[in-house]
N, C-alpha and C positions, 0 to 999 in steps of 0.2 A: 504494500499499499504506499501512497505517497504520503510524505510527512515533511515538515519544515523543521529545521534545527537553527539553534541560535549559539553562537560561542562567546563565552564571557570572558574576560581579561581583566586582572586587578593588579596594581603596583603598589608595594607596601615599602615603607621608608622607616629606618630604624636609626635612632641616633645613640651613640656610645660615648660616654665621658671618661676619659683616661687621664689621671691625675699622677703627677711625678712626686717623687719623695724629696725634691730639694724644696727650698723655700718659695719659689714661684711655682706656681702650677700652669699647665698646659691644658687646654681643652680643645679635643678635636672631634669632630662630628663625622661620623661614617654613615653612608647611605648605600643601601642594597636594593636592588629592584628584583622582585620575583613575579613571574606570571603564573595565575592560577591555572590548574588542568582544565581545559575546555569542557564544559558541561553539556551535552545534547538535551534539548528538550523537545519533545514532539506533541503537536497540537491534538487535542483529542478529535476521534472521528465523530462526526456528528450523525452518521449513518449507524443504526443499530443492526446488530448481527451481519455486519459487512461482509464477513467470512463465511456465513451461512452454517456455522457449526451449532445450531441450535439442537437441543435434545428433545424437544416436544414442539407441534404446532403451535401452541400458544405462546412460544418463545420468538416466533417469527416476525419481525416488524414489516417484512415485505409482503405486498399483496399484489394480487393480479387486478389491473385497472381496466383493461379492454382485451377482448379475446374473441377470434374468430377462426372457423376452420377446426380441422381436428388436431388440437393441441394439448398436451398433458404437461403440467408444470409442477416441479416439486422443488421447493426451496430448501430441502436438507438431503439432496441426493448425495448417496455414497460415492466416493470418487474411485475412478477405476484407473488402470495403468495407462490408459490412452490419453487421459487429460492431467496427468502428473505435469509439474510439481506444484500446483498452487493450493494453498489454503488448507493446510490439514486433511481431514478425513472426508470433509463434506463440501458440497459446492451446490450451485443452482443447476437444475436440469430443465431444459425445454426441448420436449420430444414431439415433433410433428409428424403425423401420419397425412401426408399432404392429400386433400380432398379438392374437389374443384372450387373455384371462387377464390374468396380471400383466405390468407392462412396467415394470421399475425397474432403476436403476444404482445402486450404492454404490461410491465411490472414496475413497481417503485415503492417509495415510502415517504412520508411527510418527516421534516425536520425542522428544527429552530434554528434560524440564525441570528447574529447580531447584525444591526443596521450599518450601512456603509462600510462593509468589511470584504476584503478580497479572499476567496476561497478558491480550492481546486477539487474538482470531483476526479475520482480516477476509479477505473473498474478493468477488470481482466475478462476477456470473453473468448470463448472457443467456438469456432466454426468447422464443422467436419469437412473434410475433403469431398468437392462436389456440391459444397453449399454456396457456390460463387453466385447464385442467383438470390441469395437472401441477404438482405441489408440490415445493419444495426443502426439505431438512431438514439441519441442520448439528448437528455432535456433537464434544465433547470427551470422551473415555472413557479408562479405563485400557487396560493394553495388551492385555488379551484382548477388549476392547469388551463386557464383562459389567456393567461399572458405569459409568454416564453421569456426568460430572461437570458439563456445562454442555450445553445445547442450544437451538436456536431454529429457527424457520422462515420461509420465504417463500412465501406464497401468492397468487395473482392473482386478481382479478375478470374476469368478461367484459368486454372492450374496456378493461381497465386500461391507462392510458396508460404504465405502466412496461413493458408487453410490447413487445417489439421494441428494447429498449435494455439496455445494462449497469446493473445494479443492485448497491450495494454493501451487503453484510450484515456486521455485527460481532457478536461474541459475547465478552463479557468472563468471565474464571473465574481461579480461584486454584486452583494445583497441589496445595495441600494438602501431604499426606503422600507423594505420587506424584511419581517421576521419569520412568518410562517411560509415555508417553502415545500416544493415536493421534487425530489429527484427520481426520474424514471427513464426506462430504455423501452424501445419497441423494436422488436424483432420481426421483420416483413419477409414472408416465403410465398407470397402470391404469384410471383413469376415461375415458381416451380410446377411442373407438371404433376397432375394427380397420380396417385399411386406411389410416390417417392417417400420413403422414410428417412428421416434427418433427425439427429439429436444435437443441441447446442447446449454450452455450458457457460456460467458466469460466476466469478469468485473475486474476493478481495476487493470489494467496493468501500470506498471511503470519500469523504469530503472532510478536508482539513483546512485551516488557514494557510494561504499562499505567502 
């Protein structure tokens, strides 16, 4: 997951008084400079269960927002060797048994932001080999999803080397006057021919201060 870090440095000055044994005394000041060990700080992830490592359905903050076609969504799917190495033992799974017409899935969750703050959304997604006709789109919007604050997409070409691998997508945004926001993603496989079975994955989603 993406995170931001800050490094702090501090300088200390030490004064040392040295006296001689003669009738006159001498005062000498010695100054030493030391640099503190850098301390990394990571901003909290505003998304709950971004690694999809929930233990029961009630722990899952993610929800299906829109759905068309033959789609099966599992927000706590067990990982298999095909999709390693992301996120522990579980991930989000979206399985399409492509039927005619629209085939898409939109999932996301609400989160609370601080006004006028720069953030970065990050997510890792996996599209199977042959999934080049399916497109990912990612959004940050107001709480009703009526106003889009930021958006980006992930589109594959035929035989794209990124197919069959996890790919990270990042999206920078400023919250502006908003505090109640929604982060969501849409996976659209409408262009695929009926009868095709495809499974997609997502993992390690985060929103942190930029």
